[in-house]
VEXMI-745658 format. One line per field, with one value per residue: x, y negated, z of N, C-alpha, C, O in turn; residue in three letters. Coordinates in steps of 0.05 Angstrom, whole numbers, padded with zeros to 5 digits. Example, Ala and Ser with C-alpha at 12.3 -4.5 7.8 and 13.67 -1.06 7.14 Angstrom:
2
n_u	c(00264  00257);
n_v	c(00114  00045);
n_w	c(00156  00142);
ca_u	c(00246  00273);
ca_v	c(00090  00021);
ca_w	c(00156  00143);
c_u	c(00264  00258);
c_v	c(00066  -00001);
c_w	c(00156  00157);
o_u	c(00285  00268);
o_v	c(00066  -00023);
o_w	c(00169  00161);
rest	c(Ala  Ser);
//
This chain:
96
n_u	c(00808  00752  00690  00649  00659  00677  00631  00597  00622  00623  00570  00550  00575  00542  00501  00514  00519  00472  00446  00479  00465  00409  00410  00445  00420  00365  00322  00321  00307  00315  00324  00320  00372  00346  00309  00349  00379  00339  00326  00378  00382  00334  00351  00399  00377  00318  00274  00274  00239  00226  00235  00214  00168  00145  00128  00101  00071  00073  00015  00025  00071  00089  00081  00118  00163  00170  00168  00216  00253  00244  00268  00318  00331  00325  00372  00417  00413  00425  00474  00494  00488  00521  00570  00580  00574  00615  00658  00644  00658  00709  00733  00715  00756  00809  00806  00815);
n_v	c(-00023  -00017  00028  00007  -00056  -00052  -00032  -00071  -00112  -00091  -00091  -00144  -00149  -00131  -00155  -00202  -00201  -00190  -00233  -00273  -00274  -00287  -00342  -00370  -00361  -00362  -00377  -00345  -00288  -00218  -00170  -00101  -00063  -00038  -00075  -00109  -00082  -00071  -00131  -00130  -00097  -00104  -00153  -00140  -00097  -00117  -00091  -00041  00009  00045  00114  00154  00157  00140  00196  00183  00120  00075  00048  -00003  -00049  -00055  00000  00025  00005  00021  00079  00073  00055  00097  00145  00114  00126  00178  00192  00169  00190  00246  00240  00223  00263  00303  00284  00277  00326  00353  00321  00336  00401  00396  00368  00400  00449  00427  00429  00485);
n_w	c(00659  00690  00665  00672  00662  00606  00582  00591  00565  00505  00502  00501  00455  00414  00423  00410  00352  00338  00346  00326  00262  00267  00277  00256  00213  00204  00176  00136  00094  00101  00059  00041  00009  -00036  -00058  -00076  -00114  -00154  -00174  -00190  -00234  -00267  -00288  -00314  -00354  -00376  -00395  -00382  -00351  -00285  -00275  -00247  -00191  -00125  -00074  -00032  -00010  00049  00077  00102  00111  00163  00179  00147  00168  00216  00207  00179  00224  00265  00231  00230  00287  00304  00265  00297  00348  00339  00317  00367  00407  00379  00377  00435  00443  00429  00460  00507  00499  00488  00530  00578  00548  00562  00619  00621);
ca_u	c(00779  00734  00676  00621  00668  00673  00601  00587  00632  00607  00541  00553  00584  00520  00477  00524  00524  00441  00433  00494  00445  00386  00407  00449  00406  00343  00295  00322  00290  00327  00312  00338  00384  00333  00300  00369  00385  00314  00329  00405  00374  00313  00370  00418  00353  00296  00251  00280  00224  00227  00225  00205  00151  00136  00108  00078  00082  00066  -00001  00034  00101  00094  00082  00144  00191  00163  00178  00249  00264  00239  00292  00346  00332  00335  00404  00436  00408  00439  00504  00513  00496  00539  00601  00580  00584  00646  00679  00649  00674  00742  00745  00721  00783  00832  00805  00826);
ca_v	c(-00036  00004  00029  -00016  -00075  -00046  -00035  -00095  -00125  -00076  -00094  -00181  -00159  -00120  -00175  -00222  -00179  -00183  -00263  -00296  -00280  -00297  -00367  -00389  -00358  -00363  -00382  -00322  -00270  -00203  -00151  -00079  -00056  -00027  -00092  -00124  -00064  -00074  -00146  -00131  -00067  -00119  -00172  -00125  -00097  -00129  -00070  -00018  00021  00074  00155  00166  00149  00143  00206  00164  00088  00067  00024  -00031  -00069  -00053  00025  00030  -00004  00044  00102  00075  00063  00128  00158  00113  00131  00202  00196  00159  00212  00273  00237  00213  00290  00315  00267  00287  00356  00348  00310  00362  00418  00377  00358  00429  00462  00409  00440  00512);
ca_w	c(00656  00686  00650  00667  00649  00578  00572  00593  00536  00483  00505  00499  00429  00404  00432  00388  00328  00332  00348  00309  00238  00266  00291  00236  00176  00219  00157  00105  00087  00109  00048  00035  -00016  -00058  -00065  -00089  -00134  -00173  -00184  -00212  -00260  -00283  -00300  -00335  -00372  -00362  -00412  -00355  -00334  -00268  -00292  -00217  -00172  -00098  -00076  -00015  -00008  00072  00081  00106  00116  00191  00180  00131  00183  00238  00201  00180  00254  00271  00223  00247  00324  00298  00260  00314  00373  00327  00321  00394  00416  00365  00398  00465  00455  00430  00480  00527  00490  00490  00566  00585  00541  00583  00645  00632);
c_u	c(00771  00710  00650  00630  00668  00647  00583  00596  00623  00583  00532  00558  00568  00504  00491  00514  00497  00439  00455  00476  00427  00384  00417  00440  00376  00316  00300  00304  00320  00314  00334  00352  00361  00315  00317  00376  00363  00321  00358  00391  00350  00331  00390  00400  00330  00269  00253  00250  00232  00228  00219  00195  00150  00124  00084  00080  00060  00039  00008  00065  00114  00100  00117  00166  00194  00187  00210  00271  00267  00264  00315  00354  00340  00365  00424  00437  00427  00468  00519  00508  00522  00563  00595  00588  00608  00677  00664  00662  00707  00754  00745  00751  00799  00829  00808  00854);
c_v	c(-00013  00000  00011  -00046  -00068  -00040  -00053  -00122  -00116  -00093  -00129  -00171  -00148  -00144  -00200  -00222  -00190  -00216  -00288  -00295  -00297  -00330  -00381  -00386  -00347  -00366  -00363  -00300  -00247  -00175  -00129  -00082  -00058  -00047  -00110  -00114  -00063  -00103  -00148  -00115  -00098  -00138  -00159  -00117  -00097  -00105  -00049  -00011  00047  00100  00156  00149  00153  00168  00201  00142  00085  00055  00007  -00034  -00052  -00019  00029  00031  00019  00069  00097  00076  00089  00150  00152  00123  00164  00214  00197  00186  00236  00264  00231  00245  00306  00309  00281  00310  00361  00342  00329  00380  00412  00379  00387  00449  00449  00426  00462  00515);
c_w	c(00665  00666  00646  00659  00614  00576  00568  00564  00519  00487  00496  00461  00412  00405  00414  00363  00324  00335  00332  00281  00244  00272  00270  00208  00189  00196  00135  00122  00088  00100  00047  00012  -00037  -00068  -00090  -00117  -00159  -00184  -00204  -00239  -00271  -00297  -00326  -00359  -00366  -00378  -00399  -00345  -00320  -00285  -00267  -00201  -00145  -00096  -00057  -00011  00020  00068  00081  00114  00151  00191  00166  00152  00210  00231  00196  00207  00264  00258  00235  00269  00314  00297  00278  00341  00366  00323  00339  00404  00397  00379  00422  00467  00450  00443  00498  00526  00491  00518  00581  00571  00554  00600  00646  00639);
o_u	c(00779  00707  00638  00612  00657  00641  00563  00584  00606  00579  00510  00547  00575  00494  00476  00501  00497  00425  00449  00471  00424  00363  00406  00445  00367  00293  00286  00295  00341  00301  00358  00346  00358  00301  00308  00379  00370  00324  00361  00392  00362  00325  00395  00405  00320  00247  00233  00238  00242  00220  00220  00208  00157  00106  00061  00104  00037  00040  00004  00078  00135  00121  00137  00182  00214  00208  00227  00291  00288  00276  00330  00377  00363  00377  00442  00458  00442  00486  00544  00530  00538  00576  00610  00604  00623  00700  00682  00678  00724  00776  00764  00765  00811  00847  00805  00862);
o_v	c(00008  -00020  00003  -00060  -00084  -00052  -00055  -00139  -00132  -00111  -00136  -00185  -00152  -00152  -00217  -00240  -00204  -00223  -00311  -00318  -00319  -00343  -00401  -00399  -00325  -00356  -00364  -00296  -00254  -00160  -00133  -00099  -00078  -00038  -00120  -00128  -00055  -00102  -00161  -00125  -00110  -00141  -00167  -00126  -00080  -00105  -00035  -00028  00067  00102  00180  00129  00176  00170  00208  00140  00091  00050  -00007  -00015  -00044  -00011  00036  00050  00029  00075  00112  00089  00101  00166  00168  00129  00171  00231  00213  00196  00245  00280  00231  00255  00321  00326  00299  00318  00374  00349  00345  00383  00429  00388  00397  00461  00467  00443  00472  00537);
o_w	c(00656  00653  00626  00650  00599  00555  00554  00551  00510  00471  00487  00443  00389  00384  00405  00353  00304  00316  00328  00273  00233  00271  00262  00188  00184  00201  00115  00145  00080  00115  00050  -00005  -00052  -00087  -00110  -00137  -00182  -00209  -00225  -00262  -00289  -00321  -00349  -00381  -00351  -00368  -00400  -00331  -00331  -00309  -00272  -00194  -00139  -00112  -00060  -00004  00017  00044  00061  00123  00158  00201  00180  00156  00219  00241  00206  00211  00270  00272  00245  00274  00318  00310  00280  00350  00382  00327  00339  00409  00408  00392  00427  00483  00465  00441  00505  00544  00496  00526  00592  00587  00565  00601  00669  00647);
rest	c(Unk  Unk  Unk  Unk  Unk  Unk  Unk  Unk  Unk  Unk  Unk  Unk  Unk  Unk  Unk  Unk  Unk  Unk  Unk  Unk  Unk  Unk  Unk  Unk  Unk  Unk  Unk  Unk  Unk  Unk  Unk  Unk  Unk  Unk  Unk  Unk  Unk  Unk  Unk  Unk  Unk  Unk  Unk  Unk  Unk  Unk  Unk  Unk  Unk  Unk  Unk  Unk  Unk  Unk  Unk  Unk  Unk  Unk  Unk  Unk  Unk  Unk  Unk  Unk  Unk  Unk  Unk  Unk  Unk  Unk  Unk  Unk  Unk  Unk  Unk  Unk  Unk  Unk  Unk  Unk  Unk  Unk  Unk  Unk  Unk  Unk  Unk  Unk  Unk  Unk  Unk  Unk  Unk  Unk  Unk  Unk);
//
């Protein structure tokens, strides 16, 4: 199978992974794990008080999403760079 066909299939899979939840659960709110954990903790121990507070809270949800997305992009870029570097190193070693 050609590389371009593999890339097309992978792209279609990614699009499917994104669209299927949006189509079938369109009216749902997608919350993070922090909110879920807080709900479970309050259910188990209603009088629990957190012992730590955030150093800084973003002024809005949009800023928070932007910062999270930036963090994800940096992490994905770093992982991609490392995988590419290791692959290239392996390719160069096999050509010697």
